[in-house]
C-alpha positions, 0 to 999 in steps of 0.5 A, a space after each residue: 500500500 502506497 503512503 498518502 501525502 497530505 496537503 491543505 488544498 489539492 488542484 487537479 490540473 496544471 493548465 491555465 486555470 489550475 495554475 491561476 487558481 494556485 496563484 490566487 490561493 497562494 496570494 491569500 496565504 493558502 498552501 497548494 499542491 498541484 497535480 498535473 497528468 502531463 510530464 511537463 506543464 505545456 499548452 497545445 494549440 496556438 493563440 488565445 484572446 484575453 478580454 478585459 475580464 481576464 486581464 483584470 484577474 491577471 492584474 490582481 495576480 501581479 501578472 499583467 506586465 509579464 503577460 503584456 510583454 509578449 502579447 499583442 494589443 490589437 487596435 480593433 476586431 473586424 468581422 468579414 463576410 467570407 464569401 463576398 469579402 464584405 466588411 460587416 462590422 468592427 469594434 475599436 479597442 482604443 481609449 473608449 474601450 479601455 475606459 469602459 472596461 478598465 483594461 485593454 483587449 490582447 492576444 497572445 500565444 497560449 504557451 506564453 501565458 502558461 509560462 508566465 503563470 508557471 514562473 510565478 508558481 515556481 517562485 512561490 513557497 506556497 505552491 508545490 507542483 507535480 507532473 505525471 500524476 493522472 488522477 483516476 479515483 476520488 473518494 471523500 472520507 470524512 473531512 478529507 478527500 482521498 486521491 489515487 493516481 494512475 501510478 498508485 500515488 495517493 494524496 489527501 486534502 480537505 479541499 480538492 479543486 478540479 481543473 482537469 479540463 474537458 474530460 475531467 476525473 473530478 467532474 466524473 466524481 462530482 456529476 457523473 454526467 457522461 462524456 462532453 457533447 461533440 458539436 460536429 464542428 472541427 478546428 484546424 489551427 496554426 501559427 506561422 511566421 508573419 512574413 509567410 502569412 496572407 492578408 495581414 493588416 497594416 495595424 494589429 487586428 483580429 479578423 473574423 471571416 464568417 460564412 455558411 458552416 465555416 469561419 476563419 479567425 486571424 491575429 498576430 501573436 509573439 509581439 507581431 512575429 507570428 500570425 495565428 490562424 484558426 479555421 473552423 467548419 461544421 462537418 457534413 460527415 459528422 452525425 449522431 452515432 459517429 465516434 467523435 474521435 474518429 478520423 473519418 470526419 472533419 478531414 483535411 480534404 473536407 476542410 479544403 472543400 469547405 473553404 474552396 468557394 470563399 473569398 481569395 483572401 480566405 482561401 489562400 489563408 486557409 491553405 496555410 493551416 496546419 493539417 497535422 492535427 484537428 480539434 473536434 469541438 465539444 461543450 456541455 450544457 450548463 450544470 446545476 452544480 459544480 460541487 460535491 462535498 469538498 470537491 469543486 470544479 473550475 474552467 473546462 471541468 466546470 463549464 466547457 464551452 465552444 470557442 465562438 465567444 473566445 472566453 474559455 480561458 477568460 472564464 477559467 481565470 475569473 473562476 480562479 480569482 473568485 474561488 481564491 477570494 471566497 477561500 481567503 478567510 481560513 475560518 470560513 467553512 469550506 461548504 459555505 465558501 464553495 457555495 458562495 463561489 458557485 453563486 458568483 460564477 455559475 450564472 455568468 459562466 453558464 450564460 457564456 456557455 449558452 451564448 457560445 453555442 448561439 454565436 456559433 449558429 449565427 456566424 455559421 448561418 446561411 440564407 435568411 439568418 445570414 441576411 439578418 445577421 449582416 443587416 444587424 452588423 452593418 448598423 453597429 458602430 465601432 464604439 458600440 459595446 452593448 453585446 459584450 458589456 455583460 461579458 467583459 465587465 465580468 463577475 469576479 
């Protein structure tokens, strides 16, 4: 029988949300032990958009300056019609935006953000990090939660925070609600040297090309040296009963076919997407709770959402800050603190989950839906923030 290591708080998962939660708790004097299943702390994928609600959290953690050092602050975001090349709408990220939301809007590489968080964790005497610890069993035993890892290592803590992503062992323990829901959409990503990119704006810009069952999003990262692109389409080959992990749908051939009749700028840009890996897109409907006893969830473990609001990482950062604040007083009962955390975060994150699905339907619309979408977007001014105010003001 392996010995059991004890910790005041265990965080399962060392991604952006898990490390941010560790820092949020440590900043309030809490000692934290992070268990990460991968052999290293890494982030796959490419770019991430950080809206003001996320940047305010990073500022509170003292990490805004190092985050901005590698990030790009776009001057605007524009939405373009992918078939005709028509400009539909734009949003300025200038002085009025920053004044309204108390922070800018930035884009960065996911690994750059994780590196900032990891360095801060390594510098803290209150945070212990362990790799190659895949959690497979959780059991609540009185005032402690027992954790067993795949390699037989055992841990116990009076509080466990599940930050273990889309296919979360902690969520299985808390909710046991089965696998996440495959949307039938698939993404191809890639960051390439800016000199090789197509259709790069003179000023740093987020460009969102939208069309029937398809979109392409583009923006610079790494100080403007790399150009991040994500192409997404709804696969006609996907249907109920198809294995979401199957390589028989959402193929590179289907990608090329979907982008073949779009604007030349879109087609030439999509040709540069990395074909080595595809990401099937999953989410879940909002959950009635994120907590069971002394185990609670954050980030994708709690509220996985489709990418159409660019808020997955932002919402995880808000979770991290809010949970840390709710647990700041060590004399407060754990159940009361977790209940407060849920009451503050679950409505907002659930709304983001719901709206991410709706926005996906809208941007991938065709026919009458596309006509109405375009007509509405044409009416929006660059300083009209009404549709993002609820999101960027945040709940933390």
